[in-house]
N, C-alpha and C positions, 0 to 999 in steps of 0.2 A: 294802539295804546301806547303813551308816552314811557320807552324804555328807564327813563330816569324818575318815574313815580315814586319808587321806594326810597330812592336817594333823597329826593324832595321832602318825602314825609320825614325820613330821619333827621333831616336838617330842622324842620319844624319841631319835632319831638325834642331835639336837643336845645333849641332854642327857647321853646317854652319852658322846658324842666330846668335849665341852668339858673336863671335869676334865682336868688336866695329870698323867696317870700315866705309867707306863714306856713305853708306846707313844708317846705325846705328847711326851715327853723325845727319843725316838729321832727322832721326825719334825722336831721344832724344832732339834735338832742339826744334821740333815741340811740343813734349810732355811739355816742361819747358814753353815755350813761348806762346803757343796756347792753347792747353788743351790735357788731356791723350786721348780723342776720336781721336783728330789728329794725335797723335803719333801713336795710335793703329792701325787707318786706314792706315798709312804710312807702319808699320811694317807688315799689312796683306798683303800690295801689293808686299813687298819684300818675303813673304812666299808664295805668288801666284806663283812668279818668280822661287823660289826654288823648288816648286812641278813640275812646268813645266819643269825645267832642269832635276828633276829626273826620269819624264816620258821620255824624250829625251834619257837619259842614259839607262833606264830601257828597253825600247822597241829598243834600240840599233839603232836610226833613224841616220843613216849615211847620208842621205840626206839632214838632217838638220846640223849636225855637221861638215860635209864637207863645205858647204858654210860659216858657222860661222867661221871656221878656217881660209878660203881662204880670208876671208874680215874682219878678226881681226883688222889689223890695222885701217880701215876706222871706225869700232866700237870702237876702243879704242880712235880716234880722238873726235867723237861724245860723248862718255862717260866723256873723260877728259874735253873737253868744258865745258859741261854741269855742271860737278864738280865745275869748275872754277867760272863759272858764278853764281852758287848757293852758292858759298863760299863768293864771293865778296859782293853778294846781303845780305847774313846774316850779314856780318861785318858792312855792312852800315846802315844796318835797326835798327829803335828804337822804338820797339814794348813796350807797356805800360802794367803795370800787370792789369789783367780784363778788356782789351779793345779788344783784339783780340779774336774775338768769330768765330766759324766755324760752318756754315749751312752743310746741306747735300750735295750741291755741291761742298763746300770747301773738306769735307771728300772724295767724289769722287776724286776729284783733288789730294788730298794727296796719295789717294790709287794708282791713275794710275800713277803719277808722280816717286814713287818708283818702281812700276811695272817695267816701261819702263827703269828707271835707272839700275835696277837689270839686266835686259835682254841685257844691253849692255856691259856686261861683259862676253862673252863667255868662258874665263879663268874658270868660276865657274863651266862649263861641266867638265872640268878636276879634279876638286875638287871633283866632284860627282864621278867620276871614281876612283879616289883614295880611296874615303871612301867606295865604293862599293868593291872594291878589299880588304880593310882592315877589312871590317865586313863580308867578304865572302857571300856578297848578290848576290843570282842567281834567275832572275825572269823568270818564265815560264807560258806565258799566259798573257789576260788581266787582270783577276782577281789578279794575283799576283802582277802586275805593278801597278794596282788601289790600292791595299792595301799598297803598298810601297810609292805613291805619297799621299796617304791620311795621312800615318804615317810622311812623310817629312814635309807636311803642318802643321799637329797637332804639331811635335816638334818645328818647327820655330814659329808658331803662339804662343804656349806655352810661349816661350821667351819673345815675344813681350808684352803679356798680363802682364806677370811679371814686365816687365821694366815699362810699362805704368801706373800699379798700383804703382809701387816705385816712379815713377816721378811725378804722381799726388799728392802724400802725400807731396814729397818734394817741389811742386810747391807753396804750401800754405806758406812757410817758406822762399821762395826767395824774395831778396829785389829787387829796381830798378837798383841798383847798381850791384848787382849778375846777373841780367837779361841781362845788358849790356854786362858783361863779359862772358854769356853762348853764345851771339851772336858772340862777336869779337874772342874767342877761337875756336868755333863750325867752324865758317866761315873760319878762318885760317887754321884749321886742313883739312876741305873739300877741299878748293883751293889747299893745298899742295898735297892731293890726286890726285886731279885732274892734276896739273903739273907733278906729279910721272907717271901717266898714259900716259899723252902725251909723256914723255921723254922715258920711259923705253916700255910702250906698242907700240909705232909707231917703237921704234927702233930695236924691234924684228924682224928676218929674217922671 
């Protein structure tokens, strides 16, 4: 077993989690408008999905990747529509500073929502395959795959913890006008991502 399997998994998790895509925008928006905890819970949902994709790739589970590729268009439709709805909802919302409180149920909902949103992107599996090849990752046995998945989750979670800490500090300095623009800009970008998924994802053969 490669002793650096965990480290390589962490590098993959950090590389996949760091780019600010639609899920990242959702998490960042929740960090700024709700709380760092809500954004972190959202990020951990995405990190969990990344670890699941890592397991699928590591075990070479073709019986999972096959159906994902076969139904990729339907998943693109679902993911695109969800992003469009979230984007419009964010643009129309008017949260007030210090008012949006998130309890345990809200944190669980934040975690679950980004977990499911990330899982509706089967193309992420291809990203993991490419990263595995680039880093020369070879998994042999359950322990090796387990270490890899733990590394993926750790790397991704590290990014979300760092982002949540930074957003938490910034949140105390944001004004109501700034908060309004956070909603409008993040909502518009998320909706744009959704439209792009619908146009290009559904249009693929």
